[in-house]
C-alpha positions in Angstrom: 107.6 115.3 120.1 104.7 117.3 119.0 101.4 115.9 117.7 102.1 116.9 114.0 105.5 115.3 114.1 104.1 112.1 115.5 101.4 112.1 112.9 103.8 112.6 110.0 106.0 109.7 111.2 103.0 107.5 111.4 101.9 108.7 107.9 105.4 107.9 106.5 105.4 104.4 108.0 101.9 103.8 106.6 103.0 104.8 103.1 106.1 102.6 103.4 104.0 99.7 104.5 101.5 100.2 101.7 104.4 100.2 99.2 105.7 96.9 100.7 102.3 95.4 100.5 102.0 96.4 96.8 105.5 94.9 96.2 104.5 91.6 97.9 101.4 91.5 95.7 103.5 92.0 92.5 106.3 89.6 93.5 103.9 86.8 94.4 101.1 87.5 91.9 98.6 87.4 94.9 95.7 89.6 95.8 95.4 91.9 98.8 93.4 89.4 100.8 96.1 86.7 100.4 98.9 89.1 101.2 97.1 90.4 104.3 96.4 86.9 105.5 100.1 86.0 105.1 101.1 89.1 107.0 98.7 88.2 109.8 100.1 84.7 110.0 103.7 85.9 110.2 103.2 88.8 112.7 103.7 91.4 110.0 107.1 90.1 108.9 107.3 91.0 105.2 110.2 88.6 104.5 108.4 85.7 106.1 105.2 86.6 104.3 107.1 86.6 101.0 108.5 83.1 101.7 105.0 81.8 102.7 103.3 83.2 99.6 106.1 82.1 97.3 106.3 78.5 98.5 103.8 77.6 101.2 104.9 73.9 101.3 108.5 74.7 102.2 107.7 77.5 104.7 109.3 76.5 108.0 108.4 79.5 110.3 105.6 79.6 112.9 102.2 80.4 111.6 99.9 82.1 114.0 96.1 81.4 114.0 93.3 83.3 115.7 93.0 80.7 118.4 96.7 81.2 119.2 96.0 84.9 119.5 93.1 84.2 121.9 95.3 82.0 124.0 98.0 84.6 124.0 95.6 87.2 125.4 94.8 84.9 128.2 96.4 85.8 131.5 97.1 82.1 132.3 100.9 81.6 132.7 100.5 77.9 131.7 98.9 78.8 128.4 101.7 81.3 127.7 104.3 78.7 128.5 102.6 76.3 126.1 102.7 78.9 123.3 106.4 79.6 124.1 107.1 75.9 123.7 105.3 75.8 120.4 106.5 79.1 118.9 109.6 80.0 121.0 110.0 82.8 123.4 111.2 85.3 120.8 108.2 84.6 118.5 105.8 85.0 121.3 107.3 88.4 122.2 107.1 89.5 118.6 103.5 88.4 118.4 102.6 90.3 121.5 104.2 93.4 120.1 102.4 92.9 116.7 99.0 92.5 118.4 99.6 95.7 120.5 100.5 97.7 117.4 97.6 96.2 115.4 95.1 97.1 118.1 
């Protein structure tokens, strides 16, 4: 894949994400900061962010915090095991991927 093709794919994804963020703001009547925080807490999962913003008290999914991210970046296997027990193996794997993409 050449550089221009990769850039255009990234640009297309960026435009799609921006549109989804605008839709989340409209559906939930929330501002950009609130929507962004919900996406950070849900590892970029738009559906989970919608649920969280629509009815925070009934949201049942895992919510990540900065301290969890710091722990996840630790090389300590015991710490990672603790996070897997709290969030589940699949959620930890999703979060690692999310943080890699974000960085």
